N, C-alpha and C positions, 0 to 999 in steps of 0.2 A: 530588063526581063527579071527587075525588081515581083514580087509575089509571085514567080514561079513554084507550086511543086510535085514532085511525085513520089507517089507512096507504092507501097510490095507489102501481100501478102505470103509467109510462108509457114511452113508447119517442123518439128525437129523435135524429136522423139514426144511425142504427143502431143505436144504445145502447139500455139497459134501465137505466131509472131506480126504482128504487122505494125511495120517501121513505113515514117514519113518523113520527109526530110524539104527542110525551103528555103529559101536563098535569102539572102538578108542584103542589106543594100550596101554594103561592098560586096558584092555577088559572092561570098559564101557560104556554103552547102552549110544546115545543120540539121536538125530536127530528132527528133524519139523514136520508140520503140516498143511496141503495150504489148508483153506476154504474157498470155495465158492458158496454166494447166496444170495440171498434177502436183508437180514439185514445186512450180513458182507461178509468181501472179504480182506483176509487177511496172514500171515504165522504167527504160534503158533510154539517157538522153545525150544528148552528141557537144558540149557546147565547141569545143572549137572547129573553125569553119574549117571547110574541104575545100578542092578544086571544085568537085566533078561531083553531080549529086550520084550515079555510080558510085564511087570511093564514098561519100558519108552513107547511103543504103549497107554498101558491105563492112563500114564501120560500125552498125546499130548492129545488123543480123550479129555477127562475130562476136559482138559483146553482147547480146539477152543471149546467144547457145552456149557464154563462158557462165553466165551467171546461173541458168536451169542448169550447166554440168557441176557448177560448186554445190546445190540448193540441195541436188541428187546424190552426190558425193556427201554431205553433210561437211560441207567445208563454208 
């Protein structure tokens, strides 16, 4: 399964979130989410390998939404 990738594009509060996860040689899933929008632009990186691609994508999107909320709230 080495080299496998899974990606998703979502929107949140006027921001576009593009998350991609790939499997590492040990079988864990890591990745990044690029965010583009009015309050926050940047990337969120998942360094901790998770067991399933859906878990990795969920973690990335959750972290990206938190970053957007913090930027909107001025934190």
